[in-house]
C-alpha angles and dihedrals in degrees: 000000000000132000128271137235121250095283133013130178120250119203106206142173110131145071092263086057089066090057090047092050091052090049093050091049092049090051092048092241114154116221143167117226123222116188106212091187090065102029112056093183089059090047092052090046091052091050090052091050101046103016096244143052107251132142144245099036123164114204117192122171092334094313119115129210114187135203122326090356086080089066088064094057126106135178 
């Protein structure tokens, strides 16, 4: 997987998300979390963007990395 810009958006809401957050922090990747379980507008926006509601999703400059694939990312 490729690197990321200075800040991406992370859509979270599950146990795997905790592992992803730890990975992003270990890699020094800045992110903004959006909990789709609590924010239905964010959930609906995610569904429009990727065609489904699935977490975790890392969006960076219009590119999406989904699920455990995020754990393979580096800066």
